[in-house]
C-alpha positions as CSV (number, residue, x, y, z in Angstrom):
1,X,-27.3,159.9,-152.1
2,X,-29.8,159.3,-154.9
3,X,-33.4,159.3,-153.8
4,X,-36.3,158.6,-156.2
5,X,-40.0,158.9,-155.6
6,X,-41.4,155.5,-155.2
7,X,-45.0,154.3,-154.8
8,X,-45.6,151.9,-152.0
9,X,-48.7,149.8,-152.2
10,X,-50.2,148.6,-149.0
11,X,-52.1,145.3,-149.1
12,X,-54.6,144.4,-146.4
13,X,-55.1,140.6,-146.6
14,X,-58.5,140.8,-145.1
15,X,-59.9,143.1,-147.7
16,X,-60.3,142.6,-151.4
17,X,-57.9,144.5,-153.7
18,X,-59.6,147.4,-155.3
19,X,-60.8,146.6,-158.8
20,X,-63.1,147.8,-161.5
21,X,-65.6,145.1,-160.8
22,X,-65.7,145.9,-157.1
23,X,-66.2,149.6,-157.9
24,X,-69.1,148.7,-160.3
25,X,-70.8,146.6,-157.6
26,X,-70.5,149.3,-155.0
27,X,-71.8,152.0,-157.5
28,X,-74.7,149.8,-158.4
29,X,-76.0,149.8,-154.8
30,X,-78.8,152.2,-154.4
31,X,-79.5,153.6,-150.9
32,X,-83.2,154.2,-150.1
33,X,-84.4,157.7,-149.3
34,X,-85.5,156.2,-146.0
35,X,-81.8,155.7,-145.0
36,X,-79.1,153.0,-145.1
37,X,-79.9,149.4,-144.3
38,X,-77.0,148.7,-141.8
39,X,-75.7,145.2,-141.2
40,X,-73.8,144.2,-138.1
41,X,-71.6,141.1,-137.9
42,X,-70.6,140.2,-134.3
43,X,-67.6,137.9,-134.3
44,X,-68.5,136.5,-130.8
45,X,-65.4,137.8,-129.1
46,X,-65.9,139.3,-125.6
47,X,-67.3,142.8,-125.7
48,X,-67.7,142.9,-129.5
49,X,-71.4,143.3,-129.0
50,X,-70.9,146.4,-126.8
51,X,-68.5,147.9,-129.3
52,X,-70.9,147.3,-132.2
53,X,-73.8,148.8,-130.3
54,X,-71.8,151.9,-129.7
55,X,-70.8,152.1,-133.4
56,X,-74.4,151.7,-134.5
57,X,-75.5,154.5,-132.2
58,X,-72.8,156.7,-133.6
59,X,-73.8,155.9,-137.2
60,X,-77.5,156.5,-136.3
61,X,-76.6,160.0,-134.9
62,X,-74.9,160.9,-138.3
63,X,-76.9,159.0,-141.0
64,X,-80.6,158.0,-141.3
65,X,-81.0,154.3,-140.8
66,X,-83.9,152.4,-142.4
67,X,-83.0,149.2,-140.6
68,X,-80.3,147.4,-138.7
69,X,-79.7,143.7,-139.2
70,X,-77.7,141.9,-136.6
71,X,-75.9,138.6,-137.1
72,X,-73.4,136.7,-134.8
73,X,-70.8,134.2,-135.7
74,X,-71.3,131.0,-133.7
75,X,-67.5,130.6,-133.1
76,X,-64.7,133.2,-132.8
77,X,-62.2,131.0,-134.6
78,X,-64.3,130.1,-137.6
79,X,-65.6,132.2,-140.5
80,X,-69.2,133.2,-140.6
81,X,-71.4,130.6,-142.2
82,X,-72.2,131.4,-145.9
83,X,-75.9,131.6,-145.2
84,X,-75.2,134.4,-142.5
85,X,-73.1,136.4,-145.0
86,X,-75.8,135.9,-147.7
87,X,-78.5,137.1,-145.4
88,X,-76.5,140.2,-144.5
89,X,-75.9,140.8,-148.2
90,X,-79.6,140.7,-148.8
91,X,-80.6,142.8,-145.8
92,X,-77.9,145.5,-145.7
93,X,-76.4,148.2,-147.8
94,X,-73.3,148.3,-145.6
95,X,-72.0,145.8,-143.0
96,X,-69.9,146.6,-140.0
97,X,-67.9,143.9,-138.3
98,X,-65.8,144.3,-135.2
99,X,-63.5,142.4,-132.8
100,X,-63.1,143.2,-129.1
101,X,-61.8,141.7,-125.9
């Protein structure tokens, strides 16, 4: 049996493919000495708010947080409105989003 080493690339449809331009954008973000500005996007599913609060507290225990910006999608089945995403982009260095039931 002839076996060769093969590379398998996994693609996650919800996330952008890694690229030079994405790396440059991430590298350009400067985190304040006061801590990370954390963004939280609740998708409106049941218990997502509880899960996100637990995650925020876990992050807070490990990393200094300058602020936490919360946003909530109005409907589970629809994407977050562009203005909500724009606001999170302005107010946060990192955004956490979660689903729960």
